[in-house]
Every structure is written in structure tokens, then in C-alpha cells.
C-alpha positions in Angstrom: -145.0 -101.0 -205.3 -148.0 -101.1 -207.5 -149.1 -104.4 -206.2 -149.1 -103.3 -203.4 -151.3 -100.1 -203.8 -153.8 -102.8 -205.9 -153.9 -104.3 -202.2 -155.2 -101.2 -200.8 -159.0 -100.5 -200.6 -159.9 -98.2 -203.7 -161.2 -95.1 -201.4 -158.2 -95.2 -199.4 -155.5 -94.9 -202.6 -158.6 -92.4 -204.4 -157.4 -90.2 -200.9 -153.9 -91.0 -201.2 -154.3 -89.4 -205.2 -156.6 -86.3 -203.8 -153.4 -85.2 -201.8 -151.1 -86.2 -204.2 -152.9 -84.0 -207.2 -153.0 -81.1 -204.2 -149.1 -80.9 -205.1 -150.6 -79.5 -208.4 -151.9 -76.2 -207.7 -148.6 -75.8 -204.8 -146.2 -76.1 -207.6 -147.6 -73.7 -209.6 -148.3 -71.4 -207.0 -144.9 -72.0 -206.0 -143.9 -70.6 -209.2 -145.9 -67.9 -209.6 -144.6 -66.5 -206.9 -147.5 -66.9 -205.0 -146.4 -68.5 -201.5 -149.4 -67.5 -199.6 -151.5 -70.3 -202.0 -148.5 -72.1 -202.7 -148.2 -73.0 -198.4 -152.2 -73.9 -198.2 -152.1 -76.4 -200.8 -148.9 -78.5 -199.8 -150.4 -78.4 -196.0 -153.4 -79.6 -197.9 -151.6 -82.3 -199.5 -149.5 -83.0 -196.3 -152.3 -83.6 -194.0 -154.8 -85.8 -196.8 -151.6 -88.1 -197.5 -150.8 -88.5 -194.0 -154.5 -89.2 -193.1 -154.1 -91.8 -196.5 -151.0 -93.7 -194.5 -152.6 -94.0 -191.6 -155.6 -95.6 -192.8 -153.6 -97.8 -195.3 -152.2 -99.1 -192.1 -155.1 -99.5 -190.9 -156.6 -101.3 -193.5 -153.9 -103.3 -194.9 -155.6 -106.6 -193.9 -159.1 -105.7 -195.3 -160.1 -108.4 -198.2 -163.7 -108.2 -199.3 -166.4 -111.4 -199.6 -167.2 -109.6 -202.6 -164.7 -107.2 -204.8 -166.4 -106.2 -207.5 -169.6 -104.9 -205.6 -166.9 -103.6 -203.1 -165.0 -101.8 -205.4 -168.7 -100.0 -206.9 -169.5 -99.7 -203.4 -165.9 -97.8 -202.7 -167.2 -95.2 -205.7 -170.4 -94.0 -204.3 -168.6 -93.3 -201.3 -165.9 -91.7 -203.2 -168.5 -89.1 -204.6 -169.6 -88.9 -200.9 -166.6 -88.7 -199.2 -163.9 -87.3 -201.7 -165.3 -83.8 -201.8 -164.8 -83.2 -198.6 -160.9 -83.8 -198.7 -160.8 -81.8 -201.5 -162.6 -79.3 -200.1 -160.0 -78.7 -197.4 -157.7 -77.1 -199.9 -160.2 -74.5 -201.1 -160.6 -73.8 -197.9 -157.7 -72.6 -197.2 -157.0 -70.5 -199.4 -160.4 -69.2 -199.2 -160.4 -68.2 -195.7 -163.6 -66.3 -196.3 -165.8 -69.2 -197.8 -168.3 -71.8 -196.4 -168.2 -75.1 -196.3 -171.1 -75.5 -198.6 -169.9 -73.1 -201.3 -166.2 -75.4 -201.3 -168.3 -78.6 -200.7 -170.4 -77.6 -204.3 -167.1 -76.4 -206.0 -165.5 -79.5 -205.3 -168.3 -81.6 -205.8 -169.5 -80.0 -209.0 -165.7 -80.4 -210.1 -165.4 -84.0 -208.9 -168.5 -84.8 -211.1 -166.8 -83.1 -214.6 -170.1 -80.8 -213.7 -167.9 -77.8 -213.9 -170.5 -75.6 -212.3 -169.1 -72.8 -210.1 -170.5 -70.7 -206.8 -167.4 -68.2 -207.1 -167.2 -65.2 -209.6 -163.8 -66.2 -212.1 -162.0 -62.9 -210.2 -162.1 -64.1 -206.5 -160.1 -66.6 -207.2 -156.8 -66.9 -208.0 -155.2 -68.7 -210.6 -154.0 -71.5 -208.6 -157.1 -72.1 -207.0 -159.0 -72.4 -210.9 -155.9 -75.1 -212.0 -157.3 -76.7 -208.4 -160.7 -77.0 -210.0 -159.3 -78.1 -212.9 -157.4 -80.4 -211.6 -160.1 -82.3 -209.7 -161.9 -82.1 -212.8 -159.3 -83.8 -214.7 -158.6 -86.3 -212.1 -162.9 -86.7 -211.6 -163.2 -87.3 -215.7 -159.9 -90.2 -215.0 -162.1 -91.4 -212.3 -165.4 -92.3 -214.2 -163.0 -93.5 -217.6 -161.3 -96.3 -215.0 -164.4 -97.1 -213.4 -166.3 -97.2 -216.7 -163.6 -100.2 -218.1 -162.8 -102.1 -214.5 -165.9 -101.1 -211.9 -169.1 -101.2 -213.9 -168.5 -102.9 -217.3 -167.4 -106.2 -215.5 -171.5 -105.7 -213.6 -172.5 -104.8 -216.8 -173.4 -101.1 -215.9 -172.4 -97.9 -217.6 -174.3 -98.8 -221.0 -172.8 -101.9 -221.1 -175.8 -104.1 -220.4 -177.0 -102.5 -223.6 -174.4 -104.1 -225.9 -174.3 -107.4 -224.3 -177.9 -108.0 -223.0 -177.3 -109.0 -219.6 -179.2 -107.7 -216.7 -177.5 -104.6 -214.8 -175.7 -105.6 -211.6 -174.7 -108.9 -212.9 -171.2 -110.0 -212.0 -169.2 -112.1 -214.3 -166.7 -112.9 -217.0 -167.1 -112.4 -221.2 -167.7 -109.0 -221.1 -166.3 -106.7 -224.2 -163.5 -104.7 -222.0 -162.5 -107.8 -220.2 -160.8 -110.4 -222.2 -159.4 -112.7 -219.5 -160.6 -113.0 -216.1 -158.4 -111.5 -212.9 -158.7 -109.8 -209.9 -160.3 -106.9 -209.3 -157.4 -105.4 -207.5 -155.5 -106.4 -210.7 -158.0 -105.4 -213.0 -157.4 -101.4 -212.0 -154.0 -101.7 -212.4 -153.9 -102.9 -215.8 -157.2 -100.5 -216.8 -155.4 -97.8 -214.8 -152.1 -98.5 -216.8 -153.7 -98.0 -220.1 -156.0 -95.2 -220.1 -153.6 -93.0 -217.9 -150.9 -92.4 -220.3 -153.5 -91.9 -223.0 -155.7 -89.7 -221.2 -151.7 -87.8 -219.9 -150.8 -87.3 -223.3 -153.7 -85.9 -225.2 -154.4 -83.6 -222.6 -151.0 -82.8 -222.7 -150.8 -82.4 -226.8 -154.3 -80.4 -226.6 -151.9 -77.7 -223.9 -149.4 -77.1 -226.0 -151.5 -77.4 -229.3 -153.3 -74.5 -227.6 -150.0 -72.8 -226.4 -149.5 -72.4 -230.0 -152.9 -71.0 -230.5 -151.9 -67.6 -228.7 -153.6 -68.6 -225.2 -152.1 -67.7 -221.6 -150.1 -71.4 -220.4 -152.5 -71.3 -217.2 -155.9 -70.6 -219.3 -154.5 -72.8 -221.9 -154.1 -75.9 -219.4 -157.4 -75.5 -217.6 -158.6 -75.4 -221.0 -156.7 -78.9 -222.2 -157.7 -80.3 -218.6 -161.2 -79.4 -218.7 -162.1 -80.5 -222.2 -160.7 -84.4 -222.0 -162.8 -84.5 -218.9 -165.9 -82.8 -220.4 -166.1 -80.8 -217.6 -166.1 -77.4 -219.4 -163.8 -75.9 -216.2 -162.2 -72.1 -216.9 -160.6 -69.9 -215.3 -160.9 -65.8 -215.3 -161.0 -66.0 -218.9 -163.8 -67.9 -220.4 -163.3 -70.5 -223.0 -164.9 -68.0 -225.6 -163.1 -64.9 -224.5 -159.4 -66.8 -224.5 -158.4 -65.1 -227.9 -157.5 -68.2 -229.6 -160.1 -67.9 -232.3 -161.1 -70.2 -234.5 -157.9 -72.4 -234.7 -158.0 -73.4 -230.9 -161.8 -74.1 -231.3 -160.8 -76.4 -234.2 -158.0 -78.2 -231.4 -160.2 -78.8 -228.8 -163.5 -79.8 -231.6 -160.9 -82.7 -232.4 -160.4 -83.6 -229.0 -164.5 -83.7 -228.6 -164.2 -86.8 -230.1 -162.6 -88.9 -227.2 -165.9 -88.1 -225.4 -168.2 -89.3 -228.4 -167.0 -92.1 -228.5 -164.3 -95.0 -226.3 -163.1 -96.6 -229.5 -161.2 -93.5 -230.2 -158.7 -93.8 -227.4 -155.6 -94.6 -228.6 -153.5 -97.5 -226.1 -156.7 -99.3 -225.2 -156.9 -102.7 -226.8 -161.0 -103.5 -226.7 -162.4 -106.6 -228.9 -164.5 -104.2 -230.8 -161.4 -101.9 -231.8 -160.8 -104.0 -234.8 -163.5 -103.1 -237.0 -163.2 -99.3 -238.1 -163.3 -96.1 -236.4 -166.4 -95.6 -238.8 -168.5 -98.2 -237.9 -168.7 -97.4 -234.0 -172.9 -97.1 -234.1 -172.2 -93.9 -231.2 -169.9 -92.4 -233.8 -171.9 -92.5 -236.5 -175.1 -91.4 -234.3 -173.1 -88.2 -232.6 -172.3 -87.2 -236.7 -176.2 -87.8 -237.4 -177.5 -85.4 -234.6 -174.7 -83.0 -234.8 -174.9 -81.9 -238.7 -179.3 -82.1 -238.3 -179.0 -79.5 -235.2 -176.3 -77.8 -237.2 -177.7 -77.5 -240.5 -181.6 -76.9 -239.2 -180.1 -73.8 -237.3 -178.0 -72.5 -240.2 -181.1 -73.0 -242.6 -183.3 -71.6 -240.7 -181.7 -68.2 -241.6 -183.8 -68.0 -244.6 -186.2 -70.3 -244.6 -187.8 -69.5 -240.9 -185.7 -65.8 -239.8 -186.8 -64.6 -243.4 -183.2 -63.2 -244.3 -183.1 -62.7 -247.8 -180.2 -60.1 -247.9 -177.3 -61.4 -249.5 -174.8 -62.4 -247.1 -171.0 -62.1 -246.5 -169.4 -65.1 -246.8 -167.5 -64.5 -243.5 -170.2 -63.9 -241.7 -172.1 -67.2 -243.1 -168.5 -69.4 -242.1 -168.5 -68.0 -238.3 -171.8 -68.6 -237.8 -171.7 -72.0 -239.3 -169.0 -73.0 -237.1 -169.9 -71.4 -234.3 -173.3 -73.4 -234.2 -171.3 -76.4 -235.3 -168.7 -76.5 -231.9 -171.3 -75.6 -229.5 -174.1 -78.0 -230.4 -170.8 -80.9 -230.5 -169.9 -79.5 -226.8 -173.0 -79.7 -225.4 -173.8 -82.9 -226.9 -170.4 -83.7 -224.8 -171.4 -82.4 -221.8 -168.5 -80.2 -222.1 -170.5 -77.0 -222.2 -167.7 -74.5 -223.9 -169.4 -71.9 -226.0 -167.6 -70.8 -229.4 -166.4 -67.0 -229.7 -168.9 -67.2 -232.8 -172.4 -68.3 -230.9 -173.8 -65.0 -230.4 -173.1 -64.4 -234.6 -174.9 -68.4 -234.8 -177.4 -66.8 -232.2 -178.4 -63.8 -233.7 -177.8 -65.7 -237.5 -180.3 -68.6 -236.5 -182.8 -65.6 -235.8 -184.3 -68.3 -232.4 -183.3 -65.8 -229.7 -182.3 -68.5 -227.2 -181.3 -72.1 -227.9 -181.8 -72.9 -223.9 -184.8 -76.5 -225.5 -181.9 -77.6 -228.0 -179.1 -77.4 -225.5 -180.8 -78.9 -223.0 -181.6 -81.8 -225.0 -177.8 -82.3 -226.5 -177.0 -83.2 -223.1 -179.3 -85.0 -222.3 -178.3 -86.9 -225.2 -175.1 -87.2 -223.8 -172.2 -88.4 -225.4 -170.5 -92.6 -225.3 -170.4 -95.0 -222.8 -167.3 -95.7 -220.6 -166.4 -92.0 -221.7 -165.7 -89.2 -219.0 -169.5 -87.5 -220.6 -172.6 -87.3 -219.1 -176.6 -87.7 -219.9 -178.2 -90.8 -221.4 -175.5 -92.0 -223.6 -175.5 -92.2 -227.5 -175.6 -96.0 -227.3 -178.8 -96.1 -224.7 -180.0 -93.8 -227.8 -179.1 -96.0 -230.5 -180.1 -99.2 -229.7 -184.4 -97.1 -228.8 -183.6 -96.1 -232.8 -182.5 -99.8 -233.7 -186.2 -100.9 -231.9 -188.3 -98.6 -233.1 -187.3 -99.1 -236.6 -187.5 -102.8 -236.7 -191.1 -102.4 -234.9 -191.8 -100.1 -237.8 -190.2 -102.7 -239.7 -192.6 -105.6 -238.6 -195.7 -103.2 -239.4 -195.1 -103.2 -243.2 -193.7 -106.5 -242.8 -195.1 -109.2 -240.5 -193.1 -111.8 -241.9 -189.9 -110.2 -242.2 -186.3 -111.6 -240.4 -184.2 -109.1 -238.3 -180.9 -107.9 -239.8 -177.5 -107.8 -238.6 -176.9 -111.2 -237.1 -176.9 -112.0 -233.3 -175.5 -108.9 -231.7 -178.0 -106.7 -234.0 -180.4 -108.7 -232.7 -179.8 -108.3 -229.1 -179.3 -104.8 -229.3 -182.4 -104.0 -230.9 -184.6 -106.6 -227.9 -182.5 -106.9 -225.0 -180.8 -103.8 -225.2 -183.8 -101.3 -225.8 -185.0 -102.8 -222.8 -182.4 -102.0 -220.9 -181.8 -98.9 -222.6 -185.8 -97.5 -221.9 -185.5 -99.1 -218.0 -182.5 -96.7 -217.6 -184.5 -93.3 -219.5 -187.2 -93.7 -217.1 -185.1 -93.9 -214.3 -183.6 -90.3 -215.9 -186.6 -88.8 -216.6 -187.5 -89.9 -213.2 -184.3 -88.1 -211.7 -185.4 -85.2 -213.3 -188.5 -85.3 -212.0 -187.5 -85.8 -208.2 -184.3 -83.5 -208.5 -187.2 -81.2 -209.9 -189.9 -81.4 -207.2 -187.0 -80.7 -204.5 -186.0 -77.6 -205.9 -189.9 -76.2 -206.0 -190.2 -77.1 -202.6 -186.7 -75.0 -201.9 -188.7 -72.1 -203.5 -186.4 -72.4 -207.2 -189.3 -70.9 -209.9 -190.1 -73.9 -212.7 -188.1 -72.7 -215.6 -185.3 -72.2 -213.6 -185.8 -75.9 -212.2 -185.8 -77.5 -215.1 -182.9 -76.2 -216.0 -180.9 -76.6 -213.1 -182.1 -80.0 -212.9 -181.0 -80.9 -216.1 -177.5 -79.6 -215.5 -176.9 -81.4 -212.7 -178.2 -84.9 -213.2 -176.7 -84.6 -217.2 -172.9 -83.5 -215.7 -173.6 -80.0 -217.6 -173.1 -77.1 -215.7 -173.0 -74.3 -218.5 -176.3 -75.3 -219.1 -177.0 -72.5 -216.3 -175.7 -69.8 -218.7 -177.0 -70.9 -221.7 -180.5 -73.3 -221.0 -182.2 -70.2 -220.3 -183.9 -66.9 -221.3 -181.3 -65.3 -218.7 -178.2 -66.8 -216.9 -178.7 -69.1 -213.9 -176.0 -67.5 -210.8 -174.9 -70.4 -209.4 -173.8 -68.0 -206.4 -177.7 -66.6 -205.9 -178.8 -69.8 -205.0 -179.2 -70.7 -201.1 -177.6 -73.2 -199.4 -180.4 -75.8 -199.6 -180.3 -75.5 -203.1 -176.7 -76.2 -203.8 -176.8 -79.1 -202.0 -179.8 -80.8 -203.8 -177.6 -80.0 -207.4 -174.6 -81.8 -205.1 -176.6 -84.5 -204.7 -177.8 -84.6 -208.0 -174.8 -84.5 -209.5 -173.7 -87.0 -208.2 -176.2 -89.5 -208.9 -175.7 -88.3 -212.2 -172.5 -89.5 -212.2 -173.3 -92.8 -211.4 -176.2 -93.1 -213.0 -179.1 -94.8 -211.4 -178.1 -98.0 -212.4 -175.3 -98.5 -210.5 -176.4 -96.7 -207.9 -179.8 -99.3 -207.5 -177.1 -102.6 -208.3 -175.2 -101.7 -205.1 -178.5 -101.5 -202.7 -180.6 -104.7 -204.4 -178.9 -108.0 -203.4 -176.9 -109.8 -206.9 -179.4 -112.5 -206.4 -177.1 -114.8 -209.0 -174.6 -115.6 -206.5 -177.5 -116.9 -204.9 
């Protein structure tokens, strides 16, 4: 059966999965005696599954000329088409909503951005679970795409490590150990990734339940953590009541958004080296510790607080900074319950610029995190370090072997190209938002929040929270498109549009 499904177009399979996951909130609503919402999600699931069967029959004989680029095109189309299909259950559950709001909500969840245009109290628990399920599905899809679709085309950060031009298909990447058909590769990596992804979500859910969180809220927060969507239900994460114990559990699960090598059960060539030698994890630790210590020590050296401080207050402030900095670096966007204490402690008032900078750096390659990605930043740092060495010692020889030299040369070049494209995307989205009537300060926050897939920056990235519900429809459409661009990355979109010259 799996072999037969692998022969179908990827977009048709994803549409069928969209219908299948609609049964999750339907079953929950039925168990909670919310029969109205159970009926809405069940009927929507049946409609999507029937459409999938019809499309599957119609496209059963379809054979693409270039399967690798065909899957890349299907991935792009998925982010263009599936939000409308995913909005069907939401529109049924909220008959008074608009199509723009429903589309924006599903684009935000599917791209793991986590922005919402609805007040939490307006939505039932089943609808909140649907948002979290869509975000969880979107997180797994981008993980699968990173290994099975983007890596063979040297996209998604793979071009930095391999040194090969982005968008050129071929074998020899670190993620693909043997030559295989694209459909077989998708199936193989799906069977490899999904058990680990689902098991970690289940373990975190059980851990949050033990820590004292309500069942549905714990499940939503577990899904939001592993997918880096940061989606919450009626109760925000910082008000969930789990205290430091629940935050510690989430904190340790955020490591899976910092490096792909931490995901259990995934067999990669580079996994043979110790995890602590992973450059992304080491750079993330350096950034997190540096920002945390600077904000923590600012209390004495800048804010001018010299009075005796209770040890408990200092500990809570330190933990609040550490957790929130890690959360925004992974583009998850959860905030510690002690973040308010940490903000008063450091004396800055608003940490918007710091959180924006962390989200721009982003998490690891081939993870659900967004942003520029740690490996690209690491390549630029290594290149800068080598240039400084050459200024001091012009005849020196670079260390680290062929792999390190490739990272400092071709890898740094590709990283710089991506960084420039990312900066250009911020400028383009900001210009469109300004034309739509948004003021400059809010424009910058919203543009970075959308392109880094960190929707919570609207609440914490500026001096005042920005409500997505108050934005006009044109602004929501611009932000929705920006979320898709930020999720897929500009290089992937360019690789789809530009011809593959290596095949000529």
C-alpha cells in the first residue's frame, strides 16, 4: 500500500493527509460531547478524502520527467493550495468568519508561524486542537522535505555543507546514502522521521500532564514545541501553571530545533561524530549563553541595581531569560512565566530588538525552525575568522581539512547569497506593508515575524503588542505570502523558477 501511495503525486498525498488529520479534532470533540464541532470536522474530513480519492484515480498514471524537481514544485503548490483545504474545517466550525481570516490562520499554522487572527476565548478547544494539529503536520512536512526533497537538490542549508550550487540535483549528499527513486526516498524518510517525531511529541505531552497541565492544553503545547509553531490554546504557555518543571521539559525538546543530529532514529553520516562537536549546537549554545549572561548581568553593571537581591528572584530571572532566548532562537516563540521578572531585572524595558535578532538567526538546518539558520551563520563566522588570520599571517594555511575549507569558501559564499536574499525579502515585504498603510515600526516587526515564521514577535517584538485581528485583509494576505516565502526559503523558490543547467 505504501508503494502504491508513493507512486501518487505528492500534492495528492498531502491533500489526503490533510483530510485524515481532520479526524483528530473530530474524535476529541466527540469525546468531549461537543457534537456540533465533531460533525463539522468529520464532514470536512470526508469531503477532503473523497476529493483525494478522485484526484488519485485521475493522476494514477502520471509520471514526471524530473521527479526531484516535481516534488519541489509539489511542495511549493502545497503551501499555495493546502491552506484553502485546511481552512474548510475552520470555516465550518466558525461560520461567522471570513475566508481571508480562515486562510491566514491556516497559512500561519501550516508554516509553523503560530500567528492567530482570533481571540483565544472565541475558539473552542477542538478548534485550538485543529490549529495545533495543522502546525504539527506542517512541522513534520518541512522536516520530511528537508531530507527527501531539498537535500537532493542541495537546498535548505545543504548547499553550505556540500559546497555544491543550490538547485542542482545529484547524488552524494550527506542525507542520501544511496541512489533511490524520489518516491522511494520520500517513503523511506517518512518511515524514519515520523516515529521519532510522534514519540517525542507523546513523551512531552505525558511530561506536561505529569507537571500539572490540563490534557488538551498539554497536547497543544507539545505539538507547538516539536513543530516550533508556538501555538497555544485558550491558556497561554506562560499561564499554563506547570511552572519551571514544564518549562524545563519544553526547553530540552527545543534542542531538536537546533540540530538535526539530535533527532533519534535518524541515520545520517555525520551522526558518527559526537553530538557536542556539532557546529550548529555549539554556536547555538554560545549565542544563548552570551545573550542570557548579558541580560542577566546588566542588572548590576548598567541598570545600576546594587541592593541585595534574593537568590530566588535572581534564579527566576536567569531562567526566564534563558528559556525565552532559546525559544525565540528556535523560532518557537513560547515565553517563560518568569519573563516579566526577567524584563524588569535587566532594566531594558522591551527586548524587541534582541528577540528579532534571535529569530533572524533561527535554528538548525533540516529542522522545523525558521530564520537564516545556524549553519549559514557559522559558515560566515568561519570565513570571517579565516580572513582575519590571513590579514595577520598572509602565508598561513587554513586548518580543519577539506571539509572546513569548503565550508569557509563555497559554503560561506552560498550563505552570504542567502543572507542577502533574506534581507531583500524583508525590504520587499516591508515596502508592501508600508504601501498597505502600516506604520514603519510595526512593519519591521511584522515582516520579520512572517519571514522567520515566528508569529509571537508581534506580541513581544515591539513596545506594544500588535494584534493580527486588527490588521486589514490586504495586510494579512501580504503576511501570509511572506510566511510561505520564509518557510520555503527564497533559494528554493528561485531553484524552481530557474532552469537546471546541470542537465543540459
